[in-house]
C-alpha positions in Angstrom: 12.5 -7.7 -24.1 9.6 -6.9 -21.8 8.6 -10.4 -20.8 10.1 -13.9 -20.6 8.8 -17.4 -19.9 9.0 -18.2 -16.2 10.9 -21.5 -16.7 13.4 -19.8 -19.0 13.9 -16.9 -16.6 14.6 -19.2 -13.6 17.1 -21.1 -15.7 18.8 -18.0 -17.0 19.0 -16.6 -13.4 20.7 -19.8 -12.3 18.0 -20.6 -9.7 18.0 -24.2 -11.2 20.6 -26.2 -13.1 18.4 -27.3 -16.0 15.3 -25.9 -17.7 13.5 -29.2 -17.1 14.2 -28.7 -13.4 12.5 -25.3 -13.6 9.5 -26.9 -15.3 9.2 -29.5 -12.6 9.6 -26.9 -9.8 6.8 -24.8 -11.3 4.4 -27.6 -12.0 4.9 -28.9 -8.5 3.6 -25.5 -7.2 6.8 -24.3 -5.6 6.9 -20.9 -7.4 4.7 -17.9 -6.6 4.5 -14.7 -8.7 3.5 -11.6 -6.7 2.0 -14.0 -4.0 0.0 -16.1 -6.4 1.0 -19.7 -7.0 1.9 -20.4 -10.7 1.8 -23.8 -12.2 2.4 -22.9 -15.9 6.0 -22.9 -17.0 5.0 -20.7 -19.9 3.6 -17.9 -17.8 5.3 -14.6 -18.7 7.2 -12.7 -16.0 7.8 -9.0 -16.4 10.1 -6.4 -14.8 9.2 -5.8 -11.1 7.5 -9.2 -10.5 8.4 -10.7 -7.2 9.1 -14.5 -7.3 9.0 -16.7 -4.3 10.7 -19.9 -5.0 10.6 -22.8 -2.5 13.8 -24.9 -2.8 15.2 -27.8 -0.7 17.5 -25.3 1.1 14.8 -22.8 1.9 12.9 -20.1 0.2 14.3 -17.5 -2.1 12.6 -14.2 -2.9 13.7 -12.5 -6.1 12.5 -9.4 -7.9 12.8 -9.5 -11.6 15.2 -6.7 -12.7 16.1 -7.8 -16.2 16.1 -10.5 -18.9 18.8 -12.4 -20.8 18.8 -13.8 -24.3 21.1 -16.6 -23.4 22.2 -18.3 -20.2 25.6 -17.0 -19.2 28.1 -17.7 -16.5 27.4 -17.1 -12.8 28.7 -13.5 -12.9 26.2 -12.5 -15.6 23.1 -13.1 -13.5 23.7 -10.1 -11.3 21.5 -7.8 -13.4 18.6 -10.3 -13.7 17.2 -10.0 -10.2 17.4 -8.2 -6.9 16.7 -9.6 -3.4 14.1 -7.4 -1.7 14.8 -9.0 1.6 18.4 -7.7 1.6 18.8 -4.1 2.9 20.0 -1.6 0.4 23.3 0.2 1.0 
């Protein structure tokens, strides 16, 4: 898989609890892809895209590192994104 819908990716990466919440977050303008505000839940994200997500608790910056066919448990999301703001060891 080379691309995935933005709302689906946010849900699979466990940024939100429900896919409908991802749609609402995107349509409200709280998600940026590579610095550009995105308002379409169906927009495709690809490997290397940097997402800036504004949530109630603050802002999360995530770089897309992979995709999932299905939503798994919390431990399965480790390969879906990296945090560019965290220093690499």
